[in-house]
C-alpha positions, 0 to 999 in steps of 0.5 A: 511486469506481470511476470515479475509480479507473479514470480516475486509473489510466488518465490520471493524477490531474492529467489527470483532471477532475471533469467526466470522473469525474462523467460516467463515474460517471453522476452530476452534478459537484455530487454528486461535490463533495457527497460528497467535497468536492473532487477531492483529497478523492476521491483521499484516500478512494480512497487510504485504500480502496486502502491498506486493501485492500492491507494486507488482501490481504497478511494471510492469513486464517489467522494461522498462515500468515503468514510473511515470504514470504506477506506479500512475495508478496502485496504484490507480487501486489497491486501487480501487479493495478493497477500504474498505480494503485499508482504513482499513490498513490506519486506523489500520497502526498506531496500528500495529506500536504501536506493533512494526509491520511494517504497510502497508505503511512501507512495500510499502515504503521499496519496493519503496526504493529498486526500487529507489536504482536500478534506481539510480544505473542505472542512471534512477533516480536522486541520493538522499536519497532513503528512503526519496524519497520513503516516499515522493513518497508514500505520494504523491500517497497515498495522491492523492488517499485519496484526490480524494476519499474524494471528492467523485467525480469520474470525478475528478479522472484523475485530481488527477492522473495527478497531482500525475504523475507531482509530481513524475516526478519532484521528480525522474527526473535525473538532471545534478547537483547531 
């Protein structure tokens, strides 16, 4: 999986062959197919692992330290560790969904939803449809990151982070009327 992750990030999914992956990993192509079924199956497992890593990276070890700011900053930091891999999973996510495989965003949204449900139960987050709120939270942070990357201006990063934080706070804040 490490070989595929590296090659997909460097070359792209379509440009990477199973022969290259197997050679890079030091295994036969047959072993690759035995474990993953196909190149798409390998991508699906990588996407799931990446999404779970991303979700875990945005959640502080201490729940008391979880704020909109820590979540947004951690999400930006995680995406920046391997921006080409992040882009790969964005590009290939729709293809995974076509095959009935949960894409990167679906996995991250599920983790966010679980956290929101806990926050609602503890009164830390306003009551609402946790799935919809998770999808919106993901969209805000992901959209802010992609918009910043599109500008190509490192100096604008803080502006995108700050606006994403403001949106998150407005979305999640407990209200008197629920």
